[in-house]
MITI-810641 format. One record per residue (C-alpha): chain; x, y negated, z. Coordinates in Angstrom, 3 decimals, m for minus. Example, Ala and Ser with C-alpha at 12.3 -4.5 7.8 and 13.67 -1.06 7.14 Angstrom:
{chain: A&c1: 12.300&c2: 4.500&c3: 7.800}
{chain: A&c1: 13.670&c2: 1.060&c3: 7.140}
This chain:
{chain: A&c1: m5.574&c2: m14.579&c3: m0.499}
{chain: A&c1: m6.586&c2: m14.014&c3: 3.196}
{chain: A&c1: m4.093&c2: m13.310&c3: 6.018}
{chain: A&c1: m5.512&c2: m11.720&c3: 9.201}
{chain: A&c1: m3.809&c2: m10.618&c3: 12.352}
{chain: A&c1: m4.615&c2: m8.282&c3: 15.248}
{chain: A&c1: m4.419&c2: m10.426&c3: 18.448}
{chain: A&c1: m6.518&c2: m9.113&c3: 21.275}
{chain: A&c1: m7.710&c2: m11.837&c3: 23.838}
{chain: A&c1: m5.464&c2: m10.492&c3: 26.545}
{chain: A&c1: m2.353&c2: m10.731&c3: 24.438}
{chain: A&c1: m0.030&c2: m13.469&c3: 25.326}
{chain: A&c1: 0.899&c2: m15.464&c3: 22.146}
{chain: A&c1: 4.443&c2: m15.985&c3: 23.139}
{chain: A&c1: 4.835&c2: m12.210&c3: 23.663}
{chain: A&c1: 3.156&c2: m11.500&c3: 20.479}
{chain: A&c1: 5.648&c2: m13.547&c3: 18.603}
{chain: A&c1: 8.536&c2: m11.648&c3: 20.089}
{chain: A&c1: 7.193&c2: m8.438&c3: 18.528}
{chain: A&c1: 8.494&c2: m6.917&c3: 15.175}
{chain: A&c1: 5.839&c2: m7.600&c3: 12.541}
{chain: A&c1: 3.992&c2: m5.165&c3: 10.251}
{chain: A&c1: 2.069&c2: m6.524&c3: 7.169}
{chain: A&c1: m0.473&c2: m4.214&c3: 5.704}
{chain: A&c1: m1.019&c2: m4.530&c3: 1.958}
{chain: A&c1: m4.092&c2: m2.781&c3: 0.552}
{chain: A&c1: m4.805&c2: m0.709&c3: m2.534}
{chain: A&c1: m7.315&c2: m0.886&c3: m5.301}
{chain: A&c1: m11.093&c2: m0.977&c3: m4.288}
{chain: A&c1: m9.663&c2: m1.627&c3: m0.733}
{chain: A&c1: m9.174&c2: m4.158&c3: 2.043}
{chain: A&c1: m7.913&c2: m4.078&c3: 5.584}
{chain: A&c1: m10.401&c2: m2.399&c3: 8.059}
{chain: A&c1: m7.902&c2: m0.151&c3: 9.794}
{chain: A&c1: m8.720&c2: m1.016&c3: 13.369}
{chain: A&c1: m7.165&c2: 2.168&c3: 14.707}
{chain: A&c1: m3.899&c2: 1.604&c3: 12.940}
{chain: A&c1: m3.782&c2: m1.957&c3: 14.301}
{chain: A&c1: m4.639&c2: m0.838&c3: 17.845}
{chain: A&c1: m2.029&c2: 1.964&c3: 17.842}
{chain: A&c1: 0.784&c2: m0.067&c3: 16.616}
{chain: A&c1: m0.057&c2: m3.025&c3: 18.779}
{chain: A&c1: m0.024&c2: m0.646&c3: 21.867}
{chain: A&c1: 3.484&c2: 0.290&c3: 20.621}
{chain: A&c1: 4.756&c2: m3.268&c3: 20.673}
{chain: A&c1: 4.183&c2: m4.462&c3: 17.072}
{chain: A&c1: 2.444&c2: m7.679&c3: 15.738}
{chain: A&c1: m0.062&c2: m6.524&c3: 13.134}
{chain: A&c1: m1.014&c2: m8.652&c3: 10.112}
{chain: A&c1: m2.870&c2: m7.739&c3: 6.939}
{chain: A&c1: m3.223&c2: m9.380&c3: 3.657}
{chain: A&c1: m6.247&c2: m9.180&c3: 1.344}
{chain: A&c1: m4.950&c2: m10.140&c3: m2.059}
{chain: A&c1: m6.607&c2: m12.606&c3: m4.476}
{chain: A&c1: m9.998&c2: m11.352&c3: m5.813}
{chain: A&c1: m9.827&c2: m8.426&c3: m3.362}
{chain: A&c1: m11.674&c2: m7.821&c3: m0.065}
{chain: A&c1: m12.177&c2: m10.935&c3: 1.977}
{chain: A&c1: m10.468&c2: m13.116&c3: m0.639}
{chain: A&c1: m13.123&c2: m12.328&c3: m3.408}
{chain: A&c1: m15.222&c2: m15.300&c3: m4.662}
{chain: A&c1: m18.402&c2: m15.429&c3: m6.642}
{chain: A&c1: m17.672&c2: m15.112&c3: m10.346}
{chain: A&c1: m14.322&c2: m13.307&c3: m9.937}
{chain: A&c1: m13.778&c2: m9.838&c3: m11.326}
{chain: A&c1: m12.889&c2: m7.649&c3: m8.406}
{chain: A&c1: m9.180&c2: m6.858&c3: m8.178}
{chain: A&c1: m8.504&c2: m8.087&c3: m11.755}
{chain: A&c1: m5.201&c2: m9.282&c3: m12.751}
{chain: A&c1: m3.452&c2: m8.979&c3: m16.190}
{chain: A&c1: m0.040&c2: m9.046&c3: m14.663}
{chain: A&c1: 0.954&c2: m7.733&c3: m11.129}
{chain: A&c1: 3.345&c2: m10.675&c3: m10.681}
{chain: A&c1: 0.249&c2: m12.859&c3: m10.148}
{chain: A&c1: 0.087&c2: m11.332&c3: m6.685}
{chain: A&c1: 3.628&c2: m12.438&c3: m5.917}
{chain: A&c1: 2.633&c2: m15.988&c3: m4.675}
{chain: A&c1: 0.025&c2: m14.391&c3: m2.245}
{chain: A&c1: 2.889&c2: m12.090&c3: m0.892}
{chain: A&c1: 5.369&c2: m14.983&c3: m0.710}
{chain: A&c1: 2.895&c2: m17.197&c3: 1.226}
{chain: A&c1: 2.171&c2: m14.421&c3: 3.711}
{chain: A&c1: 5.801&c2: m13.731&c3: 4.192}
{chain: A&c1: 6.594&c2: m17.439&c3: 4.802}
{chain: A&c1: 3.810&c2: m17.691&c3: 7.433}
{chain: A&c1: 4.881&c2: m14.551&c3: 9.238}
{chain: A&c1: 8.620&c2: m15.278&c3: 9.145}
{chain: A&c1: 7.974&c2: m18.864&c3: 10.312}
{chain: A&c1: 6.766&c2: m17.298&c3: 13.599}
{chain: A&c1: 10.233&c2: m15.907&c3: 14.139}
{chain: A&c1: 9.308&c2: m12.201&c3: 14.694}
{chain: A&c1: 12.505&c2: m10.307&c3: 15.333}
{chain: A&c1: 11.812&c2: m7.868&c3: 12.296}
{chain: A&c1: 9.353&c2: m7.682&c3: 9.538}
{chain: A&c1: 7.981&c2: m4.656&c3: 7.584}
{chain: A&c1: 5.510&c2: m4.616&c3: 4.809}
{chain: A&c1: 3.200&c2: m1.471&c3: 4.852}
{chain: A&c1: 1.902&c2: m1.054&c3: 1.465}
{chain: A&c1: m0.828&c2: 1.450&c3: 0.348}
{chain: A&c1: m1.587&c2: 2.972&c3: m3.170}
{chain: A&c1: m1.698&c2: 0.023&c3: m5.678}
{chain: A&c1: m0.229&c2: m2.110&c3: m3.054}
{chain: A&c1: 2.589&c2: 0.432&c3: m2.949}
{chain: A&c1: 3.262&c2: m0.363&c3: m6.577}
{chain: A&c1: 2.891&c2: m4.207&c3: m6.405}
{chain: A&c1: 5.124&c2: m4.492&c3: m3.193}
{chain: A&c1: 8.297&c2: m2.893&c3: m4.729}
{chain: A&c1: 8.038&c2: m4.946&c3: m7.889}
{chain: A&c1: 7.605&c2: m8.125&c3: m5.712}
{chain: A&c1: 10.565&c2: m7.255&c3: m3.490}
{chain: A&c1: 12.852&c2: m6.595&c3: m6.540}
{chain: A&c1: 11.774&c2: m9.960&c3: m8.057}
{chain: A&c1: 12.405&c2: m11.670&c3: m4.782}
{chain: A&c1: 15.825&c2: m10.073&c3: m4.359}
{chain: A&c1: 16.748&c2: m11.646&c3: m7.759}
{chain: A&c1: 15.053&c2: m14.993&c3: m7.455}
{chain: A&c1: 14.699&c2: m15.797&c3: m3.687}
{chain: A&c1: 17.349&c2: m13.840&c3: m1.725}
{chain: A&c1: 16.856&c2: m15.858&c3: 1.451}
{chain: A&c1: 13.291&c2: m14.790&c3: 1.606}
{chain: A&c1: 14.134&c2: m11.242&c3: 0.624}
{chain: A&c1: 16.664&c2: m11.226&c3: 3.552}
{chain: A&c1: 13.790&c2: m11.836&c3: 6.024}
{chain: A&c1: 12.323&c2: m8.337&c3: 5.313}
{chain: A&c1: 13.831&c2: m5.626&c3: 7.422}
{chain: A&c1: 12.457&c2: m2.451&c3: 5.598}
{chain: A&c1: 9.435&c2: m1.166&c3: 3.622}
{chain: A&c1: 6.840&c2: 1.403&c3: 4.487}
{chain: A&c1: 4.847&c2: 2.967&c3: 1.640}
{chain: A&c1: 1.599&c2: 4.786&c3: 2.239}
{chain: A&c1: 0.844&c2: 6.930&c3: m0.931}
{chain: A&c1: 2.193&c2: 4.462&c3: m3.421}
{chain: A&c1: 0.905&c2: 4.608&c3: m6.955}
{chain: A&c1: 4.063&c2: 5.150&c3: m9.054}
{chain: A&c1: 2.842&c2: 6.979&c3: m11.949}
{chain: A&c1: m0.569&c2: 7.794&c3: m13.750}
{chain: A&c1: m2.161&c2: 10.964&c3: m12.441}
{chain: A&c1: m2.419&c2: 12.653&c3: m15.861}
{chain: A&c1: m0.169&c2: 14.890&c3: m17.922}
{chain: A&c1: 3.004&c2: 12.976&c3: m19.184}
{chain: A&c1: 2.276&c2: 13.601&c3: m22.830}
{chain: A&c1: m1.259&c2: 12.231&c3: m22.471}
{chain: A&c1: 0.078&c2: 9.131&c3: m20.636}
{chain: A&c1: 2.808&c2: 8.575&c3: m23.257}
{chain: A&c1: 0.336&c2: 8.832&c3: m26.076}
{chain: A&c1: m2.129&c2: 6.566&c3: m24.347}
{chain: A&c1: 0.279&c2: 3.787&c3: m23.396}
{chain: A&c1: 0.473&c2: 2.035&c3: m26.841}
{chain: A&c1: m3.399&c2: 2.138&c3: m26.958}
{chain: A&c1: m3.751&c2: 0.598&c3: m23.621}
{chain: A&c1: m1.139&c2: m2.022&c3: m24.444}
{chain: A&c1: m2.984&c2: m2.871&c3: m27.590}
{chain: A&c1: m6.344&c2: m3.064&c3: m26.068}
{chain: A&c1: m5.121&c2: m4.739&c3: m22.986}
{chain: A&c1: m3.776&c2: m7.698&c3: m25.082}
{chain: A&c1: m6.820&c2: m7.969&c3: m27.302}
{chain: A&c1: m9.755&c2: m6.864&c3: m25.026}
{chain: A&c1: m8.417&c2: m7.243&c3: m21.487}
{chain: A&c1: m11.879&c2: m7.377&c3: m19.812}
{chain: A&c1: m13.166&c2: m4.179&c3: m21.515}
{chain: A&c1: m14.464&c2: m2.019&c3: m18.739}
{chain: A&c1: m12.879&c2: 1.435&c3: m18.433}
{chain: A&c1: m14.920&c2: 4.576&c3: m17.823}
{chain: A&c1: m15.679&c2: 5.542&c3: m14.232}
{chain: A&c1: m12.750&c2: 7.449&c3: m12.606}
{chain: A&c1: m14.917&c2: 9.536&c3: m10.507}
{chain: A&c1: m13.379&c2: 8.505&c3: m7.072}
{chain: A&c1: m16.712&c2: 8.505&c3: m5.372}
{chain: A&c1: m15.821&c2: 11.936&c3: m3.733}
{chain: A&c1: m12.933&c2: 10.252&c3: m1.964}
{chain: A&c1: m15.064&c2: 7.398&c3: m0.838}
{chain: A&c1: m17.690&c2: 9.664&c3: 0.659}
{chain: A&c1: m15.097&c2: 11.782&c3: 2.376}
{chain: A&c1: m13.920&c2: 8.779&c3: 4.457}
{chain: A&c1: m17.138&c2: 6.718&c3: 5.168}
{chain: A&c1: m18.993&c2: 7.500&c3: 8.280}
{chain: A&c1: m22.389&c2: 7.430&c3: 6.474}
{chain: A&c1: m21.321&c2: 10.341&c3: 4.401}
{chain: A&c1: m18.553&c2: 12.837&c3: 5.435}
{chain: A&c1: m15.993&c2: 10.649&c3: 7.117}
{chain: A&c1: m15.268&c2: 8.622&c3: 10.301}
{chain: A&c1: m14.680&c2: 5.175&c3: 9.026}
{chain: A&c1: m17.014&c2: 2.121&c3: 8.907}
{chain: A&c1: m16.026&c2: m0.137&c3: 6.029}
{chain: A&c1: m17.869&c2: m2.749&c3: 4.050}
{chain: A&c1: m19.123&c2: m1.007&c3: 0.947}
{chain: A&c1: m19.370&c2: m4.399&c3: m0.787}
{chain: A&c1: m15.740&c2: m4.953&c3: m0.371}
{chain: A&c1: m14.885&c2: m1.340&c3: m0.889}
{chain: A&c1: m17.688&c2: 0.462&c3: m2.859}
{chain: A&c1: m18.016&c2: 4.157&c3: m2.330}
{chain: A&c1: m17.637&c2: 4.642&c3: m6.188}
{chain: A&c1: m14.928&c2: 2.134&c3: m6.559}
{chain: A&c1: m14.947&c2: m1.273&c3: m8.287}
{chain: A&c1: m15.132&c2: m1.393&c3: m12.011}
{chain: A&c1: m11.703&c2: m1.571&c3: m13.644}
{chain: A&c1: m10.602&c2: m3.340&c3: m16.932}
{chain: A&c1: m8.217&c2: m2.472&c3: m19.634}
{chain: A&c1: m6.093&c2: m5.507&c3: m18.955}
{chain: A&c1: m5.660&c2: m4.466&c3: m15.368}
{chain: A&c1: m4.645&c2: m0.936&c3: m16.387}
{chain: A&c1: m2.129&c2: m2.326&c3: m18.817}
{chain: A&c1: m0.514&c2: m4.257&c3: m15.964}
{chain: A&c1: m0.397&c2: m1.074&c3: m13.806}
{chain: A&c1: 1.144&c2: 0.809&c3: m16.507}
{chain: A&c1: 3.836&c2: m1.815&c3: m17.030}
{chain: A&c1: 4.764&c2: m1.624&c3: m13.418}
{chain: A&c1: 5.179&c2: 2.123&c3: m13.708}
{chain: A&c1: 7.371&c2: 1.754&c3: m16.753}
{chain: A&c1: 9.652&c2: m0.686&c3: m14.744}
{chain: A&c1: 10.086&c2: 1.782&c3: m12.013}
{chain: A&c1: 10.611&c2: 4.772&c3: m14.329}
{chain: A&c1: 13.454&c2: 2.817&c3: m16.162}
{chain: A&c1: 15.216&c2: 2.286&c3: m12.841}
{chain: A&c1: 15.033&c2: m1.487&c3: m13.202}
{chain: A&c1: 13.529&c2: m1.860&c3: m9.745}
{chain: A&c1: 15.641&c2: m2.035&c3: m6.616}
{chain: A&c1: 14.017&c2: m3.182&c3: m3.397}
{chain: A&c1: 17.502&c2: m3.082&c3: m1.739}
{chain: A&c1: 16.239&c2: m1.953&c3: 1.815}
{chain: A&c1: 15.420&c2: 1.145&c3: 3.704}
{chain: A&c1: 12.138&c2: 2.691&c3: 2.697}
{chain: A&c1: 9.825&c2: 5.182&c3: 4.294}
{chain: A&c1: 7.251&c2: 6.874&c3: 2.095}
{chain: A&c1: 4.360&c2: 8.729&c3: 3.701}
{chain: A&c1: 2.114&c2: 10.937&c3: 1.480}
{chain: A&c1: 0.138&c2: 14.052&c3: 1.492}
{chain: A&c1: 1.951&c2: 17.355&c3: 0.860}
{chain: A&c1: m0.595&c2: 18.252&c3: m1.814}
{chain: A&c1: m3.155&c2: 16.815&c3: m4.198}
{chain: A&c1: m6.726&c2: 17.812&c3: m5.055}
{chain: A&c1: m7.544&c2: 16.000&c3: m8.289}
{chain: A&c1: m10.599&c2: 17.893&c3: m9.496}
{chain: A&c1: m12.930&c2: 15.081&c3: m8.340}
{chain: A&c1: m15.254&c2: 17.711&c3: m7.038}
{chain: A&c1: m16.860&c2: 17.921&c3: m3.583}
{chain: A&c1: m15.512&c2: 20.427&c3: m1.100}
{chain: A&c1: m13.503&c2: 20.883&c3: 1.978}
{chain: A&c1: m10.256&c2: 20.382&c3: 0.128}
{chain: A&c1: m11.084&c2: 16.664&c3: m0.231}
{chain: A&c1: m10.350&c2: 16.274&c3: 3.540}
{chain: A&c1: m6.859&c2: 17.644&c3: 3.532}
{chain: A&c1: m5.368&c2: 16.545&c3: 0.178}
{chain: A&c1: m4.643&c2: 13.394&c3: m1.705}
{chain: A&c1: m7.707&c2: 13.216&c3: m3.922}
{chain: A&c1: m6.588&c2: 10.156&c3: m5.795}
{chain: A&c1: m2.986&c2: 10.420&c3: m6.842}
{chain: A&c1: m0.594&c2: 13.252&c3: m7.818}
{chain: A&c1: 1.776&c2: 13.517&c3: m4.819}
{chain: A&c1: 4.482&c2: 15.142&c3: m6.946}
{chain: A&c1: 4.851&c2: 11.791&c3: m8.702}
{chain: A&c1: 5.183&c2: 9.978&c3: m5.392}
{chain: A&c1: 7.922&c2: 12.413&c3: m4.188}
{chain: A&c1: 9.663&c2: 12.091&c3: m7.662}
{chain: A&c1: 9.665&c2: 8.309&c3: m7.997}
{chain: A&c1: 10.020&c2: 6.968&c3: m4.383}
{chain: A&c1: 13.767&c2: 7.594&c3: m4.365}
{chain: A&c1: 14.141&c2: 5.393&c3: m7.430}
{chain: A&c1: 12.824&c2: 2.335&c3: m5.501}
{chain: A&c1: 16.152&c2: 1.454&c3: m3.583}
{chain: A&c1: 19.827&c2: 1.998&c3: m4.241}
{chain: A&c1: 21.237&c2: 4.299&c3: m3.261}
{chain: A&c1: 18.379&c2: 6.726&c3: m3.208}
{chain: A&c1: 19.459&c2: 7.894&c3: 0.259}
{chain: A&c1: 18.040&c2: 4.797&c3: 1.731}
{chain: A&c1: 14.596&c2: 6.204&c3: 0.825}
{chain: A&c1: 12.902&c2: 8.651&c3: 3.283}
{chain: A&c1: 9.944&c2: 10.594&c3: 1.810}
{chain: A&c1: 7.749&c2: 12.349&c3: 4.410}
{chain: A&c1: 5.021&c2: 14.550&c3: 2.971}
{chain: A&c1: 2.337&c2: 15.342&c3: 5.498}
{chain: A&c1: 0.380&c2: 18.677&c3: 5.373}
{chain: A&c1: m3.304&c2: 17.956&c3: 5.374}
{chain: A&c1: m3.096&c2: 14.224&c3: 4.728}
{chain: A&c1: m5.600&c2: 12.182&c3: 2.645}
{chain: A&c1: m4.718&c2: 9.629&c3: 0.100}
{chain: A&c1: m4.549&c2: 6.924&c3: 2.789}
{chain: A&c1: m2.689&c2: 8.925&c3: 5.328}
{chain: A&c1: m3.922&c2: 6.647&c3: 8.192}
{chain: A&c1: m7.509&c2: 7.667&c3: 7.258}
{chain: A&c1: m6.674&c2: 11.429&c3: 7.503}
{chain: A&c1: m8.219&c2: 13.803&c3: 10.027}
{chain: A&c1: m7.135&c2: 12.840&c3: 13.526}
{chain: A&c1: m4.242&c2: 15.370&c3: 14.009}
{chain: A&c1: m2.655&c2: 14.329&c3: 10.593}
{chain: A&c1: m2.937&c2: 10.664&c3: 11.168}
{chain: A&c1: m1.613&c2: 10.857&c3: 14.619}
{chain: A&c1: 1.492&c2: 12.619&c3: 12.968}
{chain: A&c1: 1.591&c2: 9.841&c3: 10.380}
{chain: A&c1: 1.731&c2: 7.258&c3: 13.253}
{chain: A&c1: 4.527&c2: 9.238&c3: 14.967}
{chain: A&c1: 6.648&c2: 9.564&c3: 11.872}
{chain: A&c1: 6.360&c2: 5.929&c3: 11.146}
{chain: A&c1: 7.073&c2: 4.949&c3: 14.675}
{chain: A&c1: 10.185&c2: 7.083&c3: 14.860}
{chain: A&c1: 11.399&c2: 5.459&c3: 11.666}
{chain: A&c1: 10.751&c2: 1.992&c3: 12.975}
{chain: A&c1: 12.627&c2: 2.700&c3: 16.048}
{chain: A&c1: 15.920&c2: 2.766&c3: 14.304}
{chain: A&c1: 15.357&c2: m0.297&c3: 12.173}
{chain: A&c1: 15.578&c2: m3.859&c3: 13.381}
{chain: A&c1: 13.447&c2: m3.755&c3: 16.472}
{chain: A&c1: 13.782&c2: m6.329&c3: 19.277}
{chain: A&c1: 14.188&c2: m5.254&c3: 22.924}
{chain: A&c1: 10.900&c2: m6.896&c3: 23.758}
{chain: A&c1: 9.055&c2: m4.076&c3: 21.917}
{chain: A&c1: 10.732&c2: m1.461&c3: 24.222}
{chain: A&c1: 12.656&c2: m0.037&c3: 21.187}
{chain: A&c1: 16.458&c2: m0.047&c3: 20.561}
{chain: A&c1: 17.484&c2: m2.871&c3: 18.378}
{chain: A&c1: 19.674&c2: m1.973&c3: 15.334}
{chain: A&c1: 20.434&c2: m3.365&c3: 11.870}
{chain: A&c1: 18.886&c2: m1.516&c3: 8.858}
């Protein structure tokens, strides 16, 4: 895994360590390239870190299958190590910010840590989810019928390659060489997405089942940001720029309140016109996402050095 931080040259290190910390955790076919996000929240008094998980982004090594794991718990040591490094700096508060697949992995990790490492869990102030992947984006009957097949194939042929998921339309909508604004490395984040394997999908679906059975409890305040609407036809068109073109946002709205007990600890904020990654939305929408997140953070565990009121979550 690779941990990076946003530390401009003019920033005093001692002052940086007095800031509340945010840790960005990316999704599938993804890595941290969100300079605008880092610059904005740095300007608001936050210390910005980001983690590229094993086999992902900057962490990928020759011979590895991009993003492949057969069990999402294999990411837990990466997240533990990043947490220990960040909390050892004695920031006054610490918030993971997890996107898409990262938004599935992170609640599973926090629940496991709550049960097995309560002292480390207590170091985390709250959780922010950016369009978390909490269910398959297909009709429930189809998913139910497919699950035993995926389980069987995932055990016996875990490296079998899945058919293309047609997400190139989303990739083109955000990259500046196509229809978007963002300059990301298409080796680390290909426009058409990395190939995906059956064993990986089996791990994803197992994570979904754990959430749907209400066995997951992150035991902290949660903010979920997502688009108000989805556009899942995989076709080009203006709708691609103002909807979630990857996930069904109704699933996000449905399952997010199940992540922490009681459900009232979870705030779900759909944003009109948001893309799948809300912080890559068109400028007015991503600025709204920044404001919503900042307002939520202001009431949760911030130190006086950030210029925000300190309170316990």
